[in-house]
Structure formats: structure tokens, C-alpha cells
NUKEBA-641622 format. One record per atom (N, C-alpha, C, O, CB): residue number from 1; atom name; x negated, y negated, z. Coordinates in steps of 0.05 Angstrom, whole numbers, plus 32768, in hexadecimal, padded with zeros to 4 digits. Glycine has a CB too. Example, Ala and Ser with C-alpha at 12.3 -4.5 7.8 and 13.67 -1.06 7.14 Angstrom:
% NUKEBA-641622
SITE seq atom    X    Y    Z
SITE   1    N 7EF8 8072 809C
SITE   1   CA 7F0A 805A 809C
SITE   1    C 7EF8 8042 809C
SITE   1    O 7EE3 8042 80A9
SITE   1   CB 7F1E 8059 80B5
SITE   2    N 7EFF 802D 808E
SITE   2   CA 7EEF 8015 808F
SITE   2    C 7EFE 7FFF 809D
SITE   2    O 7EF4 7FE9 80A1
SITE   2   CB 7EE6 800C 8072
***
This chain:
% NUKEBA-641622
SITE seq atom    X    Y    Z
SITE   1    N 8007 7E76 897E
SITE   1   CA 800B 7E5B 8977
SITE   1    C 8003 7E48 898E
SITE   1    O 7FF5 7E35 898B
SITE   1   CB 8027 7E55 896E
SITE   2    N 800D 7E4F 89A6
SITE   2   CA 8007 7E3F 89BD
SITE   2    C 7FE9 7E3F 89C2
SITE   2    O 7FDE 7E2B 89CB
SITE   2   CB 8016 7E4A 89D6
SITE   3    N 7FDC 7E56 89BD
SITE   3   CA 7FBF 7E58 89C0
SITE   3    C 7FB0 7E45 89AE
SITE   3    O 7F9D 7E38 89B6
SITE   3   CB 7FB6 7E74 89BC
SITE   4    N 7FB9 7E43 8995
SITE   4   CA 7FAD 7E30 8982
SITE   4    C 7FAF 7E14 898C
SITE   4    O 7F9C 7E04 898C
SITE   4   CB 7FB9 7E33 8966
SITE   5    N 7FC7 7E0C 8994
SITE   5   CA 7FCC 7DF1 899E
SITE   5    C 7FBB 7DEC 89B7
SITE   5    O 7FAF 7DD7 89BA
SITE   5   CB 7FE9 7DED 89A5
SITE   6    N 7FBA 7DFF 89CA
SITE   6   CA 7FAA 7DFC 89E2
SITE   6    C 7F8D 7DF9 89DC
SITE   6    O 7F7F 7DE8 89E8
SITE   6   CB 7FAF 7E13 89F5
SITE   7    N 7F83 7E09 89C9
SITE   7   CA 7F67 7E07 89C1
SITE   7    C 7F60 7DEC 89B5
SITE   7    O 7F4B 7DE0 89BB
SITE   7   CB 7F60 7E1D 89AE
SITE   8    N 7F71 7DE3 89A3
SITE   8   CA 7F6C 7DC9 8996
SITE   8    C 7F6E 7DB2 89AA
SITE   8    O 7F5E 7D9F 89AA
SITE   8   CB 7F80 7DC4 897F
SITE   9    N 7F81 7DB4 89BC
SITE   9   CA 7F84 7D9F 89D1
SITE   9    C 7F6B 7D9F 89E3
SITE   9    O 7F62 7D8A 89EB
SITE   9   CB 7F9D 7DA4 89E2
SITE  10    N 7F61 7DB6 89E9
SITE  10   CA 7F49 7DB8 89FA
SITE  10    C 7F31 7DAB 89EC
SITE  10    O 7F22 7D9B 89F8
SITE  10   CB 7F42 7DD5 8A01
SITE  11    N 7F2D 7DB1 89D3
SITE  11   CA 7F17 7DA6 89C4
SITE  11    C 7F18 7D88 89C1
SITE  11    O 7F04 7D7A 89C2
SITE  11   CB 7F15 7DB3 89A8
SITE  12    N 7F31 7D7E 89BE
SITE  12   CA 7F34 7D61 89BB
SITE  12    C 7F30 7D52 89D5
SITE  12    O 7F26 7D3C 89D5
SITE  12   CB 7F50 7D5B 89B0
SITE  13    N 7F38 7D5F 89EB
SITE  13   CA 7F37 7D51 8A05
SITE  13    C 7F1E 7D55 8A15
SITE  13    O 7F1B 7D48 8A2A
SITE  13   CB 7F4F 7D59 8A14
SITE  14    N 7F0D 7D68 8A0E
SITE  14   CA 7EF5 7D6D 8A1E
SITE  14    C 7EDB 7D68 8A0E
SITE  14    O 7EDA 7D6F 89F6
SITE  14   CB 7EF5 7D8A 8A28
SITE  15    N 7EC8 7D5C 8A1B
SITE  15   CA 7EAF 7D58 8A0D
SITE  15    C 7EA1 7D73 8A07
SITE  15    O 7EA4 7D86 8A16
SITE  15   CB 7E9C 7D46 8A1E
SITE  16    N 7E94 7D74 89F1
SITE  16   CA 7E87 7D8C 89E8
SITE  16    C 7E69 7D88 89E9
SITE  16    O 7E5F 7D73 89E0
SITE  16   CB 7E91 7D95 89CC
SITE  17    N 7E5A 7D9C 89F2
SITE  17   CA 7E3D 7D99 89F3
SITE  17    C 7E32 7D98 89D6
SITE  17    O 7E3C 7DA5 89C4
SITE  17   CB 7E30 7DB2 8A01
SITE  18    N 7E1E 7D88 89D3
SITE  18   CA 7E12 7D84 89B9
SITE  18    C 7DF7 7D93 89B8
SITE  18    O 7DE8 7D91 89CB
SITE  18   CB 7E0E 7D66 89B2
SITE  19    N 7DF2 7DA1 89A3
SITE  19   CA 7DDA 7DB0 89A0
SITE  19    C 7DC8 7DA5 898A
SITE  19    O 7DB7 7DB3 897F
SITE  19   CB 7DDF 7DCD 899B
SITE  20    N 7DCD 7D8B 8983
SITE  20   CA 7DBD 7D7F 896E
SITE  20    C 7DA1 7D7A 8977
SITE  20    O 7D9C 7D73 898E
SITE  20   CB 7DCA 7D64 8965
SITE  21    N 7D8E 7D7E 8965
SITE  21   CA 7D72 7D79 896B
SITE  21    C 7D6A 7D5E 895F
SITE  21    O 7D77 7D54 894D
SITE  21   CB 7D60 7D90 8961
SITE  22    N 7D54 7D53 8968
SITE  22   CA 7D49 7D3C 895C
SITE  22    C 7D4D 7D23 896D
SITE  22    O 7D57 7D24 8983
SITE  22   CB 7D56 7D37 8942
SITE  23    N 7D43 7D0D 8962
SITE  23   CA 7D44 7CF3 896F
SITE  23    C 7D60 7CE8 8970
SITE  23    O 7D71 7CEE 895F
SITE  23   CB 7D31 7CE0 8962
SITE  24    N 7D65 7CD8 8984
SITE  24   CA 7D7F 7CCA 8986
SITE  24    C 7D7E 7CB3 8971
SITE  24    O 7D6B 7CA3 8971
SITE  24   CB 7D84 7CBE 89A3
SITE  25    N 7D91 7CB3 895F
SITE  25   CA 7D91 7C9F 894A
SITE  25    C 7D9E 7C85 8951
SITE  25    O 7DAA 7C83 8967
SITE  25   CB 7D9F 7CAA 8932
SITE  26    N 7D9C 7C72 8940
SITE  26   CA 7DA8 7C58 8944
SITE  26    C 7DC6 7C59 8947
SITE  26    O 7DD2 7C49 8955
SITE  26   CB 7DA0 7C45 892E
SITE  27    N 7DD3 7C6C 8939
SITE  27   CA 7DF0 7C6F 893B
SITE  27    C 7DF8 7C77 8957
SITE  27    O 7E0E 7C70 8960
SITE  27   CB 7DF9 7C85 8928
SITE  28    N 7DE7 7C84 8966
SITE  28   CA 7DED 7C8A 8982
SITE  28    C 7DE8 7C72 8994
SITE  28    O 7DF8 7C6B 89A5
SITE  28   CB 7DDC 7CA2 898C
SITE  29    N 7DD1 7C65 898F
SITE  29   CA 7DCA 7C4E 899F
SITE  29    C 7DDE 7C37 899B
SITE  29    O 7DE1 7C26 89AD
SITE  29   CB 7DAE 7C44 8999
SITE  30    N 7DEA 7C35 8984
SITE  30   CA 7DFC 7C1F 897D
SITE  30    C 7E19 7C29 897C
SITE  30    O 7E29 7C20 896B
SITE  30   CB 7DF4 7C13 8963
SITE  31    N 7E20 7C3C 898D
SITE  31   CA 7E3A 7C48 898D
SITE  31    C 7E51 7C34 8990
SITE  31    O 7E66 7C36 8984
SITE  31   CB 7E3C 7C5D 89A2
SITE  32    N 7E4C 7C20 89A1
SITE  32   CA 7E61 7C0C 89A6
SITE  32    C 7E6B 7BFE 898C
SITE  32    O 7E82 7BF8 898A
SITE  32   CB 7E55 7BF6 89B9
SITE  33    N 7E59 7BFB 8979
SITE  33   CA 7E60 7BEE 8960
SITE  33    C 7E72 7BFF 894F
SITE  33    O 7E7F 7BF5 893D
SITE  33   CB 7E47 7BE6 8951
SITE  34    N 7E73 7C19 8954
SITE  34   CA 7E82 7C2C 8944
SITE  34    C 7E9C 7C36 8951
SITE  34    O 7EAA 7C47 8947
SITE  34   CB 7E71 7C44 893D
SITE  35    N 7EA2 7C2B 8969
SITE  35   CA 7EB9 7C35 8978
SITE  35    C 7ED3 7C32 8968
SITE  35    O 7EE5 7C43 896A
SITE  35   CB 7EBC 7C26 8992
SITE  36    N 7ED7 7C1D 8959
SITE  36   CA 7EEF 7C1A 8949
SITE  36    C 7EF2 7C30 8934
SITE  36    O 7F08 7C3B 8930
SITE  36   CB 7EF0 7BFE 893B
SITE  37    N 7EDB 7C37 8928
SITE  37   CA 7EDC 7C4E 8914
SITE  37    C 7EE3 7C68 8922
SITE  37    O 7EF4 7C77 8919
SITE  37   CB 7EC1 7C51 8906
SITE  38    N 7ED7 7C6D 8939
SITE  38   CA 7EDC 7C85 8948
SITE  38    C 7EF9 7C86 8951
SITE  38    O 7F06 7C9B 8950
SITE  38   CB 7EC9 7C88 8960
SITE  39    N 7F03 7C6F 895A
SITE  39   CA 7F1F 7C6E 8963
SITE  39    C 7F32 7C75 894C
SITE  39    O 7F46 7C83 8950
SITE  39   CB 7F25 7C52 896F
SITE  40    N 7F2D 7C6A 8935
SITE  40   CA 7F3D 7C70 891E
SITE  40    C 7F3C 7C8E 8916
SITE  40    O 7F51 7C99 890F
SITE  40   CB 7F35 7C5F 8906
SITE  41    N 7F25 7C9A 8917
SITE  41   CA 7F22 7CB6 8911
SITE  41    C 7F31 7CC8 8925
SITE  41    O 7F3D 7CDB 891D
SITE  41   CB 7F05 7CBE 8910
SITE  42    N 7F2F 7CC0 893E
SITE  42   CA 7F3D 7CD0 8953
SITE  42    C 7F5B 7CCD 8950
SITE  42    O 7F69 7CE1 8952
SITE  42   CB 7F34 7CC7 896F
SITE  43    N 7F64 7CB5 894A
SITE  43   CA 7F81 7CB1 8946
SITE  43    C 7F8B 7CC1 892E
SITE  43    O 7FA0 7CCD 892F
SITE  43   CB 7F87 7C93 8941
SITE  44    N 7F7B 7CC2 8918
SITE  44   CA 7F82 7CD2 8901
SITE  44    C 7F84 7CEF 8908
SITE  44    O 7F97 7CFD 8901
SITE  44   CB 7F6E 7CCD 88EA
SITE  45    N 7F6F 7CF9 8916
SITE  45   CA 7F6E 7D15 891E
SITE  45    C 7F86 7D1D 892F
SITE  45    O 7F93 7D31 892A
SITE  45   CB 7F54 7D1B 892E
SITE  46    N 7F8D 7D0C 8943
SITE  46   CA 7FA4 7D12 8954
SITE  46    C 7FBE 7D12 8945
SITE  46    O 7FD0 7D22 894A
SITE  46   CB 7FA5 7CFF 896B
SITE  47    N 7FC1 7CFF 8931
SITE  47   CA 7FD9 7CFE 8921
SITE  47    C 7FDB 7D18 8910
SITE  47    O 7FF1 7D23 890E
SITE  47   CB 7FD8 7CE5 890F
SITE  48    N 7FC6 7D20 8904
SITE  48   CA 7FC6 7D39 88F4
SITE  48    C 7FCC 7D51 8906
SITE  48    O 7FDB 7D63 88FE
SITE  48   CB 7FAC 7D3D 88E5
SITE  49    N 7FC0 7D52 891D
SITE  49   CA 7FC5 7D68 8930
SITE  49    C 7FE2 7D69 8938
SITE  49    O 7FEE 7D7E 893A
SITE  49   CB 7FB3 7D65 8948
SITE  50    N 7FEE 7D52 893D
SITE  50   CA 800A 7D50 8944
SITE  50    C 801B 7D5A 892D
SITE  50    O 802F 7D69 8933
SITE  50   CB 8012 7D32 894A
SITE  51    N 8015 7D54 8914
SITE  51   CA 8024 7D5E 88FD
SITE  51    C 8023 7D7D 88FC
SITE  51    O 8038 7D8A 88F8
SITE  51   CB 801A 7D53 88E3
SITE  52    N 800B 7D88 8901
SITE  52   CA 8008 7DA5 88FF
SITE  52    C 8018 7DB2 8916
SITE  52    O 8026 7DC6 8911
SITE  52   CB 7FEA 7DAC 8901
SITE  53    N 8015 7DA9 892E
SITE  53   CA 8022 7DB6 8945
SITE  53    C 8041 7DB3 8942
SITE  53    O 804F 7DC5 8949
SITE  53   CB 8019 7DAA 895F
SITE  54    N 804A 7D9C 8939
SITE  54   CA 8067 7D99 8935
SITE  54    C 8072 7DAC 8920
SITE  54    O 8087 7DB8 8923
SITE  54   CB 806E 7D7C 892C
SITE  55    N 8063 7DB0 890A
SITE  55   CA 806B 7DC2 88F5
SITE  55    C 806C 7DDF 88FF
SITE  55    O 807E 7DEE 88F9
SITE  55   CB 8058 7DC0 88DD
SITE  56    N 8058 7DE7 890F
SITE  56   CA 8057 7E02 8919
SITE  56    C 806B 7E07 892F
SITE  56    O 8075 7E1D 8932
SITE  56   CB 803C 7E09 8923
SITE  57    N 8072 7DF3 893F
SITE  57   CA 8087 7DF5 8953
SITE  57    C 80A2 7DFB 8945
SITE  57    O 80B3 7E08 8951
SITE  57   CB 8089 7DDC 8964
SITE  58    N 80A5 7DF1 892D
SITE  58   CA 80BE 7DF5 891E
SITE  58    C 80BE 7E0F 890F
SITE  58    O 80D1 7E13 88FF
SITE  58   CB 80C2 7DDE 890B
SITE  59    N 80AB 7E20 8913
SITE  59   CA 80AC 7E3A 8905
SITE  59    C 8096 7E3F 88F1
SITE  59    O 8096 7E53 88E3
SITE  59   CB 80C6 7E3E 88F8
SITE  60    N 8083 7E2D 88F0
SITE  60   CA 806D 7E31 88DE
SITE  60    C 806E 7E1F 88C6
SITE  60    O 8082 7E12 88C1
SITE  60   CB 806C 7E4E 88D4
SITE  61    N 8058 7E1E 88B7
SITE  61   CA 8057 7E0C 88A0
SITE  61    C 8041 7E15 888D
SITE  61    O 802C 7E1D 8896
SITE  61   CB 8052 7DEF 88A9
SITE  62    N 8047 7E14 8874
SITE  62   CA 8033 7E18 885F
SITE  62    C 8025 7DFD 8858
SITE  62    O 8011 7DFD 884B
SITE  62   CB 803F 7E25 8846
SITE  63    N 8031 7DE8 8861
SITE  63   CA 8028 7DCD 885A
SITE  63    C 8010 7DC5 886B
SITE  63    O 7FFE 7DB7 8861
SITE  63   CB 803E 7DB9 885D
SITE  64    N 800F 7DCD 8884
SITE  64   CA 7FFA 7DC4 8897
SITE  64    C 7FEA 7DDC 88A1
SITE  64    O 7FF5 7DF1 88A8
SITE  64   CB 8006 7DB5 88AE
SITE  65    N 7FD0 7DD9 88A1
SITE  65   CA 7FBE 7DED 88AC
SITE  65    C 7FA8 7DE0 88BC
SITE  65    O 7FA3 7DC8 88B8
SITE  65   CB 7FB2 7DFF 8895
SITE  66    N 7F9B 7DEF 88CD
SITE  66   CA 7F85 7DE4 88DD
SITE  66    C 7F6E 7DDC 88CB
SITE  66    O 7F5D 7DCB 88D2
SITE  66   CB 7F7C 7DF8 88F2
SITE  67    N 7F6C 7DE8 88B3
SITE  67   CA 7F56 7DE1 88A0
SITE  67    C 7F58 7DC3 8898
SITE  67    O 7F44 7DB7 8891
SITE  67   CB 7F57 7DF2 8887
SITE  68    N 7F70 7DB8 889A
SITE  68   CA 7F73 7D9B 8893
SITE  68    C 7F63 7D8A 88A6
SITE  68    O 7F59 7D75 889E
SITE  68   CB 7F91 7D93 8893
SITE  69    N 7F60 7D92 88BF
SITE  69   CA 7F51 7D83 88D2
SITE  69    C 7F33 7D87 88CE
SITE  69    O 7F23 7D74 88D1
SITE  69   CB 7F58 7D8B 88EF
SITE  70    N 7F2B 7D9E 88C6
SITE  70   CA 7F0F 7DA5 88C3
SITE  70    C 7F04 7D98 88A9
SITE  70    O 7EED 7D8D 88AA
SITE  70   CB 7F0A 7DC3 88C2
SITE  71    N 7F13 7D99 8894
SITE  71   CA 7F09 7D8F 887A
SITE  71    C 7F06 7D71 8879
SITE  71    O 7EF7 7D67 8869
SITE  71   CB 7F1C 7D98 8865
SITE  72    N 7F14 7D63 888A
SITE  72   CA 7F13 7D46 888A
SITE  72    C 7F01 7D3D 88A0
SITE  72    O 7EFD 7D25 88A3
SITE  72   CB 7F2E 7D3A 888D
***
């Protein structure tokens, strides 16, 4: 359990190399205009992660799974 939390915390807190091919799109060049959207998505992700870790610290849960983060 601690390993799952540590792994998720690492992924959230460290930049990950991108292996995407192709030209840099306008969405990258105009990133500043999308910061509010990104901020909201990150806040949602951290809130969901907090729910999952709290549930598992209490002995596990059938209600929350890591798939909830991936599917959204």
C-alpha cells in the first residue's frame, strides 16, 4: 500500500519525459491561456488521490480504485 502511494506521489510531483512525435501545437505555444484548466484538473486529481489513500489507510475500499484516476 505504501508503495502505491509513494509511486503515485512520485508521478504527481516529478516531471515525466515525453516521447510524443510531431510538431509543437498551438496548445503548447499558448499554454498560459490554459493554466486555469490545468490547475482545475490537477486539483481534481489530487482530491481523488486523497480519497483513495484515505480509504486504503483505513483498511481498504471497494469504493475507490486507481482506475478512477486513469479513466477520467
